[in-house]
C-alpha positions in Angstrom: 42.0 33.6 15.6 39.3 32.3 18.0 40.1 29.0 19.6 37.7 26.0 19.4 37.6 23.5 22.2 37.3 19.8 21.5 33.9 19.6 23.3 32.4 22.4 21.2 33.7 20.8 18.1 32.0 17.6 19.0 28.7 19.4 19.6 29.0 21.2 16.3 29.7 17.9 14.4 26.7 16.2 16.2 24.4 19.1 15.3 25.6 19.1 11.7 24.9 15.4 11.4 21.4 15.8 12.9 20.7 18.5 10.3 21.4 15.9 7.5 18.3 13.8 8.5 16.4 13.1 5.3 13.0 14.8 5.0 10.5 15.9 2.4 7.5 15.0 0.5 7.1 11.6 -1.1 4.8 8.8 -2.3 3.9 5.4 -1.2 3.2 2.0 -2.8 2.8 -1.5 -1.2 4.3 -4.9 -1.7 5.2 -8.2 0.0 7.4 -10.5 -2.1 8.8 -12.7 0.7 12.4 -12.2 -0.7 15.5 -11.5 1.4 15.6 -7.8 1.8 18.6 -5.9 0.3 19.6 -4.4 3.6 20.0 -8.1 4.9 23.3 -8.4 3.0 26.7 -7.6 4.6 28.4 -4.3 4.0 25.4 -2.4 2.8 25.7 0.3 5.5 27.3 1.1 8.8 25.0 -1.0 11.0 25.3 -3.3 14.1 24.3 -6.2 11.9 22.3 -6.7 8.6 18.5 -7.1 8.6 17.5 -10.5 9.9 16.1 -13.0 7.5 14.3 -16.3 8.1 13.9 -19.8 6.6 10.6 -21.4 5.7 10.1 -22.1 9.4 10.6 -18.5 10.4 13.9 -19.3 12.0 16.7 -16.7 11.7 19.5 -17.4 9.2 23.1 -16.3 8.6 23.4 -13.0 6.7 25.2 -14.8 3.9 22.3 -17.2 3.2 21.1 -17.0 -0.4 17.8 -15.3 -1.1 14.8 -17.5 -1.6 14.1 -15.5 -4.7 17.1 -17.1 -6.3 17.4 -20.7 -7.4 18.4 -22.9 -4.4 18.0 -19.9 -1.9 16.6 -20.3 1.6 16.4 -16.8 3.0 13.1 -15.0 3.2 11.5 -12.0 4.8 10.7 -12.9 8.4 6.9 -12.8 8.9 7.1 -10.6 12.0 8.3 -7.7 9.7 4.7 -7.2 8.7 3.1 -3.8 9.9 1.1 -3.4 13.1 -0.9 -0.7 14.7 0.3 0.9 17.9 -2.9 2.9 18.3 -5.6 4.5 16.2 -3.1 7.2 14.9 0.3 5.5 14.7 1.6 2.2 13.2 5.0 0.7 12.9 6.4 -1.3 9.9 9.0 -1.7 7.3 9.5 -0.5 3.7 11.8 -0.5 0.7 12.9 3.0 0.0 14.5 5.3 -2.4 15.4 8.7 -0.8 16.5 11.6 -2.9 20.2 12.2 -2.7 20.8 9.0 -0.8 22.0 5.5 -1.4 21.7 2.2 0.5 24.6 3.3 2.7 22.5 6.2 3.9 19.0 4.6 4.2 19.5 1.0 5.0 18.1 0.4 8.5 17.2 4.0 8.8 13.8 4.9 10.3 11.4 7.5 8.9 8.3 9.1 10.5 5.7 9.3 7.7 2.5 11.4 7.8 0.1 10.5 5.1 -1.2 13.6 3.2 -3.8 12.2 0.9 -6.3 9.4 0.6 -8.5 7.7 3.1 -5.8 7.5 5.8 -4.8 11.1 5.5 -3.3 12.4 8.8 -2.3 9.0 10.0 1.3 8.5 11.1 3.6 5.5 10.4 7.2 4.9 11.5 8.9 2.6 9.0 12.4 1.1 9.0 14.1 0.9 5.6 15.1 -2.8 5.1 15.0 -2.9 1.3 15.8 -1.0 -1.8 13.5 -0.8 -4.8 15.4 -0.6 -8.1 12.1 0.3 -9.7 11.2 3.0 -7.2 11.0 6.7 -7.8 12.4 9.6 -5.8 11.4 9.8 -2.1 9.4 6.6 -2.6 8.4 4.3 0.2 7.2 0.8 -0.9 5.5 -0.2 2.4 5.7 -3.9 3.2 2.3 -5.4 3.9 1.3 -9.0 3.3 -1.1 -9.4 0.4 0.1 -6.1 -0.9 1.3 -7.6 -4.2 4.4 -9.4 -5.2 5.9 -6.8 -7.5 8.9 -7.8 -9.6 9.9 -10.9 -7.5 8.0 -13.8 -6.1 9.6 -15.6 -3.1 6.3 -16.4 -1.6 5.5 -19.4 -3.8 8.8 -21.1 -3.0 8.5 -20.2 0.8 4.9 -21.3 1.3 4.2 -23.6 -1.7 1.4 -21.8 -3.3 0.6 -18.7 -5.3 -0.6 -15.8 -3.2 -4.0 -14.3 -4.1 -4.5 -10.9 -5.7 -2.9 -8.8 -8.4 0.8 -8.9 -9.0 0.8 -5.1 -8.3 -1.6 -4.1 -5.6 -2.3 -7.5 -4.1 -5.7 -8.6 -2.7 -8.7 -6.4 -3.1 -10.6 -7.2 0.0 -10.1 -8.0 3.7 -11.7 -11.5 3.3 -9.0 -12.5 0.8 -6.5 -12.1 3.7 -7.8 -15.5 5.0 -6.2 -17.2 2.0 -2.7 -16.1 3.1 -0.5 -18.1 5.6 -1.8 -17.7 9.2 1.3 -15.7 10.3 0.7 -13.1 7.6 -3.1 -12.7 8.0 -2.9 -9.9 10.7 -0.5 -7.9 8.6 -2.8 -8.1 5.6 -5.9 -7.2 7.6 -3.9 -4.2 8.9 -4.2 -2.7 5.5 -8.0 -2.8 5.5 -8.3 -1.8 9.2 -5.7 0.8 10.4 -4.5 1.7 6.9 -8.1 2.2 5.6 -7.2 0.5 2.4 -5.7 3.7 1.2 -4.3 3.3 -2.3 -0.7 4.7 -2.6 -1.3 7.9 -0.6 1.2 10.7 -0.8 3.2 11.5 2.3 5.6 13.8 4.1 8.5 12.2 6.0 11.5 12.9 8.3 14.2 10.6 9.5 14.1 9.7 13.2 15.8 7.3 15.6 14.5 3.8 15.2 12.1 2.8 17.9 13.3 -0.3 19.8 10.2 -2.2 18.7 11.4 -2.0 15.0 14.9 -2.9 15.9 13.7 -5.9 17.9 12.2 -7.3 14.7 14.8 -6.4 12.2 17.8 -6.8 14.4 19.4 -3.9 12.6 20.3 -0.4 13.9 22.5 2.2 12.2 25.7 3.4 13.7 24.5 7.0 13.4 21.0 6.3 14.6 21.4 8.4 17.8 22.2 11.5 15.8 18.5 11.7 14.6 15.7 13.1 16.6 13.7 10.6 18.6 10.2 9.8 17.4 7.7 11.5 19.8 4.4 9.7 20.3 1.6 12.3 20.0 -0.3 13.1 23.2 -3.6 12.7 21.4 -3.6 9.5 19.5 -7.2 9.8 18.3 -7.2 10.0 14.5 -9.6 12.5 12.8 -10.8 11.0 9.5 -10.6 13.4 6.4 -13.6 15.0 5.0 -15.6 13.0 2.5 -14.3 15.0 -0.4 -10.7 14.3 0.7 -11.5 10.6 1.1 -13.0 10.3 -2.4 -10.0 11.8 -4.4 -7.5 13.0 -5.6 -7.2 10.3 -8.3 -3.5 10.9 -9.0 -2.9 8.1 -6.5 -3.8 5.7 -9.2 -0.9 7.0 -11.3 1.8 5.6 -8.9 2.2 2.6 -11.2 5.6 1.2 -11.9 6.9 3.3 -14.8 7.7 0.2 -16.8 4.0 -0.9 -16.9 2.3 1.3 -19.5 -1.2 0.6 -18.5 -4.2 2.9 -18.0 -5.7 3.6 -14.6 -9.4 3.8 -14.3 -11.1 5.1 -11.2 -14.7 4.2 -10.7 -16.7 6.1 -8.1 -20.4 5.2 -8.0 -23.2 6.3 -5.7 -25.9 3.8 -4.9 -29.2 5.6 -4.4 -31.3 2.5 -3.7 -30.1 -1.1 -3.1 -33.0 -3.4 -2.4 -33.6 -7.0 -3.3 -37.0 -7.2 -5.1 -36.5 -10.7 -6.5 -40.0 -11.8 -7.6 -39.0 -15.5 -7.0 -38.4 -14.7 -3.4 -41.1 -16.2 -1.2 -40.2 -14.0 1.8 -42.9 -11.4 2.6 -40.3 -8.8 3.1 -39.6 -7.5 -0.5 -37.4 -4.6 0.6 -34.5 -6.1 2.3 -30.9 -5.0 2.0 -29.0 -6.6 -0.8 -25.3 -7.6 -0.5 -23.0 -6.0 -2.9 -20.4 -8.8 -3.1 -17.4 -6.5 -3.4 -14.8 -7.1 -0.8 -16.2 -6.4 2.6 -18.6 -3.7 1.4 -22.3 -4.4 2.1 -25.4 -2.3 1.7 -27.3 -0.9 4.7 -30.7 0.9 4.5 -29.6 3.2 7.3 -26.5 4.4 5.4 -27.8 5.8 2.2 -26.4 7.0 -0.2 -23.6 4.4 -0.4 -20.3 5.5 -2.0 -18.2 2.8 -3.4 -14.5 3.4 -4.6 -13.1 0.9 -7.0 -9.7 1.2 -8.6 -8.8 -1.0 -11.6 -5.7 -1.2 -13.7 -6.5 -2.1 -17.3 -4.1 -3.2 -19.9 -5.4 -1.0 -22.8 -8.5 0.7 -24.0 -9.7 1.0 -27.6 -10.6 4.6 -28.3 -13.3 3.9 -30.9 -16.5 5.5 -29.6 -19.7 3.9 -30.4 -21.7 5.6 -33.2 -24.7 7.7 -32.4 -24.3 9.7 -29.3 -20.9 9.0 -28.0 -22.2 7.2 -24.9 -20.1 4.1 -25.3 -16.6 2.9 -25.7 -15.4 -0.5 -26.8 -13.4 -2.4 -24.2 -11.7 -4.7 -26.7 -9.6 -7.2 -24.8 -10.0 -5.5 -21.4 -10.7 -8.0 -18.8 -14.4 -7.8 -18.4 -14.5 -10.2 -15.5 -12.8 -7.6 -13.3 -15.7 -5.3 -14.0 -18.2 -8.0 -13.5 -16.6 -8.8 -10.2 -16.5 -5.3 -9.1 -20.2 -4.7 -9.9 -22.0 -8.0 -9.0 -25.3 -6.2 -9.1 -28.8 -6.8 -10.6 -31.5 -4.7 -11.9 -32.4 -3.7 -8.4 -29.4 -1.4 -8.2 -30.2 2.2 -9.1 -27.0 3.9 -10.1 -26.0 7.5 -10.3 -22.5 8.4 -11.3 -21.0 11.1 -9.2 -17.6 11.4 -10.7 -16.0 10.7 -14.1 -15.6 6.9 -14.5 -15.0 4.4 -17.3 -17.9 4.1 -19.7 -18.3 0.3 -19.7 -21.0 -1.4 -21.6 -20.6 -5.1 -21.0 -24.4 -5.6 -21.5 -25.3 -4.6 -17.9 -24.7 -0.9 -17.3 -23.5 2.3 -18.6 -21.3 4.9 -16.8 -19.5 8.1 -17.8 -15.7 7.8 -18.3 -12.4 9.4 -18.1 -9.1 8.1 -19.4 -6.1 8.6 -17.1 -2.7 8.6 -18.9 0.0 6.2 -17.5 2.8 7.7 -15.5 5.9 8.4 -17.5 
């Protein structure tokens, strides 16, 4: 029998451990609920210490402090755990995770190099540290922490900051300008979504487990005992990001189906091309009758030098009545659908010439008509 030295056995064990690094394809969502992260509790994994939490004044607390999302709790997510851009290609941040075949013991405080594979930020890279666990997450699911990204199940922000955060419960704010309504310490992290992240909506991704960069550990305070067994993240030599082609930016629309499974709602994707956007208001005394008209949707604005304009709007509607209008099938009744969402999305007048370039919801709230497609909710 061939002998095995102690040193060779150690090398073998080290290599075996490294091969167990989690990797694969997955999906992303976003949230920021201000709550104490799950990995901030004791005994969740073999780590140097649990994830740091903070009080209302952003001062660190004892790991045993009760979560601010519970009655009488005082521990919240520290505001410095918001994402930030390292360069045009790479960002660092934190996420709640659910990795196939793993548990909190295997992913708490682990770091993952993510490459986004769909959507407007396709090709960008993000290194995230897992600080939380989502009981409502799917397989290989990264719920990226970004202020203004939506509260999700829990709301610790109201008790921490004393007011209700703007935006939808799932999805959060809809424009960069709304970030100004968040606490000052969270505004940069909110703006990151519309700047570096390109306001991509739940892009798909590929991932591999890596050693945690010191910048992430400095903010979370947590490092796994087995962290050194994973490959170090290598910053790309060329950090210039190449945007995807327009066809890639516009779809695929399955991103919208990354809703929480318990919410049986219908996703509606609206993609409209503006062929001509001018303000011809007869009441305007200005001699220039053909000036650009603002669109009033987030930070989007029209520009005569950038036609045609493509606007992507994603809505989540509670339900749709399937009774088609008689005589031609060009209409669909919206029933109790929140029409104000549509009105806000399309704050436009008769000077907007519309041409639909992809299947959209046929909405007839007395102002416009568009083609539609119904997208089934995720199961």
